[in-house]
N, C-alpha and C positions, 0 to 999 in steps of 0.2 A: 392369488397374490396380485396386489395392485401395482401398477407401474408408475414410476415417478420420473419426470424430466426436470432437470435443474439448470438454471442459468444465473451466472454471477455478473454483477456490474460493479465497477468502482475499485477501491483500494485493496492493498494486500491484507489488511485486517478483514475486509469483507471476504476475501478469498479463503482465509483461514477459517472463518466462521461457516462458510459454505461447505468446506471440506468436512467440518465437524457435523453439520446438519446431514450431509450425505451419509456419514458414518453411522449416525443414530438411526436414520431411516433404514439402512441396510441391516442393522442389528435387529430392527423390528420386523424384518421380513419383506420390506418393499423391494421391488425390482427396479433398478436404475436403468433408464433408457436415454438415448440422445434427445436433446431439446427439440430437434426438428422432427421427431417421431410422434405418432399419435399415442398419448399417454393418458392414464386415468387422472393423474395429478400433475400440475405444473407448479414449480416453486421458483419464483424470481426474487433473487436477493438484490434489492434496489440500491440506487445511489441518488443523492440529492445535492451534490456539491455545487452544481450550476443549474441554470434553467435547461441547458442541453441535456444534462444528466437526468433531470426530471422527465424530459421528453423521451429519452431512450428507455427509461423505466416504464413509462406508459406504453411505448411501442411494443416492448417485449411482453407486457401483460396482455395486450390486445392480440399479439401474434399467437400467444398460447390459446386464447379464447377461440381464435379463428381455426386453429389446428384441430381442436376438439371442443365443440360447443357444449358438450356434456361433461367435460372434465371439471375438476375442482382446481381453480386457479388461486394460488396462494402468493400474496405479495408480502415480502419480508424486508425489514431494515429501515434505512434512513429516510427514503421517500415516504414510507408509511408513517414514520415517527413524526414528521413535520407536516404531513399532508392534510391533517384536520378533516374538514367536511368534504374535501375533494375526493379523498379515499372512500369515504362512506357512500358517496354518490356514484362512484365508478362502478358500472354494472359488469365490467370485465373482471372485477375482483370478488371472489367468494369469501376468502379468509384473509384478514390483515393482521400481521404480527410485527410489532415494533422492536426496537433494540432492547437488549437485556432480556429478551424472551426467546431468542433463537435457540438456546440450548433446550428449550421445551417444545421445539417444533413437532417432534414425533407424537408427544402426548397431546398437544393442542390439536393436531391433525386427527388423531384418533377420536378425540371428543367430538370434533366437528363432524366426522364421518358417522359416528353413532347418532348424532342429532339428525342427520339426513336419513339414516336407515330407520329411524323411528317414525318416519312418515312426515316430517316437517319439510314443507316445500321451501321455506325460507328460514335459514339459521343465521342469527346475528353474526356478522363477519368479524366482530371483535369479542365474541362470546361474552356479551354483556359487559364489555370494557376490560376484560381480564387479559387481553393479549397486547395491549398498549399501555405502558406505565408512564408516570410523570418522570421522564428521564432526567430532568433538571434537579430532582430532589432525591436521587438515589445514591447511596454510597457503596452499593453492592457491585463487586466485579463479577461479571457473568462467567462462571467457572466452566471451562471446557477442557477436555483431555483428548488430544488427537493422537491416534496410533500410527497414522501414515497418510500420505497424500498421493495424488496422481504422479507427482514428480518423485523419482526414486533415489535421488542423490542429495537434494536440498529440501529442507522443511522449514516453513515459516511458523513461528510461535508467537501468538498474541500474548503480550505481558502487561499491556496498559490499555486503558480506554478513556475516552473523554478528553476535553480540552478547555482550558480556562483563559486562552489568549484573546479571543474575540477580535480577530482581525476584521477590518471593516468590510471585506468582501466575502466573508466566510459564514456559512450557516451551520457548520459542523458542531459548534458548542450546543446548539439547540437540538441537533439530531442525535448527538452522542452523550450529552450531559457533561457533568463536571469530571475532573480527573479521578480515576480509580485505578488501583494497581493490583496485580496478581501476587499472591504470596510466593516468595522465592522458592520455598520448599516444593510447592506445586509445580513451578516452572522446571525445577531440576528433575522432578519425577517424570515429567513429560519428555525432557531431553534424554533421560535414561531409556525410556521406552522407545523413542525414535532411534536411538543408537543401536538398541538390540534388534531393531527391524532393518538395520543396514544403512541408515542415513549417516553421511559423513560431514555434512555441513548444516548448520541451523542459522536462521535469520530471526533475530529478535525484533519484533515490530509492535507498533501501537499507534493510536490516533495522534498522540503527542508523546513520543517515546521518552523524550528528555525529562518529562514530568514524572517518570516512574519513581514511586516511593515518596512523592512530595505532598501527599494529602495533608500532612500535619506541619508542613513547612510554612514559615511566615513569609509573606511577600513572594518574590520570584527569585530567590537565591538558589540558582541551579547547582551550586556547590553542595547543596544538601541532598541532591538526588542520590538514590541508592542504586542507580543503574550500573555503576562500575563494579560494585560488590556482586550484583547479579551476574554480570559477565564473568567475573572471576570464579563464581561457584559453578556456572555452566561449563566453564573450561576444564573443570576437574573430572568431568564425566568421560570415562574411557570410550574410545571408538569415535567420538566427535573430534574431528581434526580441524574444523574451521568454524568460526563464529563471525557472522556478518551482522551489521546493524541496519535498521531501517532509518528513516529520515530523522535528523537531529536538529534541535534548536541551536543556532550558533552560540548562544550565550552559555551553553553547558561546557563549551571547550575552554578549559583553563590549563595552565601548565601541569598542575597536579593531576587533572583528569587525563590529559594526553599522556603523561608519564605512566600513569596506571594502565592505560590501554596498551602502550608500547611494551609494558612488562608482561602482557598476556600474549604469548607467542601464537596462540590459536586465532587471535583476532585478525581479520582481514583488513589490510590498509585501504579501505574503501569507505569514504565518508560522504554521505549525502547531507549537505547543509543547505536548507531551504533559504533562498535569498529573496526572490520576487522582483526586486528592482535594485539598480545601482545608483539611483537618485535619492538623496536624503529627503527631499521634499515629498516624493512619491511614497517612500517608506513611512513617513509620518502620516500621510493621508490613509495609508493602508493599516495604520496602528500596529506596524511592526516595531518592536521595542529595541532596535539597535540602529546604528548608522552604518553607512557603507564602510567607513574606516574601521569601526569596531568589528564588522564582519571580516574584513581583510586581515585584521590582527589575529583572528581565530584561525584563519587558513594558514597563516604564518606559523602559529603554534603547532599545528598538525605537521607541517613540513619540517619543523625543527626536530620532532620526535620520530617521524617516519620518513624513510627514503622513498621519494617519488610516490606519495600516496595518491590514490585516485580520488579527486574531489569533484563531486557532481552536485547539481543544483536544479532549482526550478526558477523560471523567470516568467512574469506576466507582462505582456505588452498591451498598450492601449488602456491602461487603468484610467478612470475618469480624471480629466484634467491634465493627463500626461502631455506636456508640450514637446516640440521638437528638441528643445534644449535639454529637457529632462531625459528624453530617450537617448540623446547623444551622451549624456552623463552615464547612463547604463551601459552603452556600448563600450565606452572607454574603461569603465570599471571591469567589465567582463574580459576585455583584452588584457588588462593589468593582472587579473587574478589567474587567468589561464586554467580553465576548468577542463576536466576530462570529458564530461558529457553535460549537456544542459537540456532540460525538458522545457520547451518553449510553449507557452499558452497564450492565446489571445483572450483578453479579459472578457468574461461572459457574465452578464448581469444575473444576480441571484435575488429574486424577490425575498424581502424580509431582512436584507442586510443594509447597513448604512451606505455602502457604496452604490447601491441601486438607486438611491435618492440624490446622489451627488450631481452637481452641475458639471458640464464639460464632458459629457459622454463622447467618446472618440468614435469616429466613423469606422465602419467595418473595413472599408477599403484601406484606411490608414493602418489599422491593426494588421491587415494582411501584408502590407508593405514592410512594416516593422518586424513582423514575425519572420518574413523571408530574409531580412538582413541578419537577424540573429541565428537563424538556422544555417545560413552560409558560414557565419563565424563559428558556430558550434562544430560544423563538419571539419573546418580547418584545424581548430584546437584539438579536436578528438583525434584526428589523424596524427598530429604532432606528438600527442601523448603516447599513442600506440607505437610510434616509431622508436621511442626510447627503449622498447622491449625487444626490438629485433636484434638477433645475434646474441641474445642473453638467455641463459637458462631460467625458465619460469616453471612454477609448479601448477599443473593443470588438473582440475577435477573434471573427468569426462562424464558427460551426461546423455549423449545421444549420438546416433549415427546419421549421416546426411549424405545424399548423393549430389555431387557437384561436378558438372561436366563429365558425367558418366563414371566417375570414380567414387568409391565409398570412403568417406572420411569420418573419423571419430571426433566429435566436437565437444568442447567444454570451456570452462572459464578459469582464468588465473585468480590469484587472491585479490588482485585489483579489479576483477570482473571484466577482463579483456577476453574476448572470444578467440580461441585457438583451435585449429584443426590439425589432425594427424592422419595421414593416409594409411588406412589399415582395414583389412577385412575382419579383423578380430574385434569382438565387442569389448569395449573398455569402460562401459557405463559403471560408475561407482568407484572407479580406480583413480588414484592420484599419482601422477607420473611427472617426472621432469622432462620438459620439452624445450628445444632451442629454436624458436621461429626465425625464419630467414626472409620472409616476404609477406606481402599482402595477398591473400588468396581471393578475398572480396573486400569491399570497402571497410567493413568492420570486423574482418576475420583474418587472423594471422596464421601462417603455416610454417 
């Protein structure tokens, strides 16, 4: 029985795909071991969103090779998909598998092993081009069915792949291809299976989730998205008590869409609307297709239909040409909008994107200063939002136990994704209970 060590880099979609790959390997009799162990096979699910992500992918590939020089090292995913000749030249990689081929990992690996066992000292790392497809010209959604994950209370479900937005800083449309959606019936079947296995909450995710069902839509009219109907169908599955959404395109938020979401009582009032900048001139250079005022209007729509919804976002600082005035515009917009949480990223150049060739690249020291300003603002806003839930009854899905200051606490999340702890020696994982937090136990944890 050959041992396999797996390591995942990147987004929630990558995480879902890695869980499926592990599932298929286990079904084929492989023994899964920790990544820092000596294994017969190493599988690295790579990321390529920035040059830093590329570097991390290479580091993990070479770490695997160092841990066992005789092992088969398999690089999978986005870095492979756009790596071209660099992948073929990398001696640390034995087998390279691109996107839309992850579901076939076990079969491809089996074929590669048979090639080696037949006495071939060198086997083509793409099996004569079979393991990397032309991702930009496929309409096929890579079908996977996950039975469970390492997390026993919440399961991510991939329902969409690809992106047609072509933001100037982003390589993902070239790594993931055009938008493709999963059949609703197939999604519901997976939800049913996860429910039977004890999962209480599901998270619908995709590379550009708001484009779900829009393959045949003309232009970018997000009102034509079928995402709402998919949510409503998933909500009918018995046993599933919460539905959470991955990152949303702001333009999908309309009164009709928000009203439909509010009518789905299982939907968590937690919305991640990607922003990137509060400056209209920066948004234009980024090729984001909305203004800051249009974005703010979408936030107001959600707050009209939901009481104190958790609004989270992403912000990039130091985008090429970002002036002090443009950064100040972003700060004022963030203060005005009052987010629950913000993920702050320093712009990282990605070879092959329009932004990489733009003039006015910002110094790293300036990016660091601006990032620090926004992180301080994020901490202040996040605390203010959490304070609203003190002395109020909230519904918590418990997920794990944690020792804090020598005491055992059961820790979980509210529907708004606020962490809450309850002092108890009883295991509450998988249970949903009402809790009335009265204080901050830690910076981001209520008790």
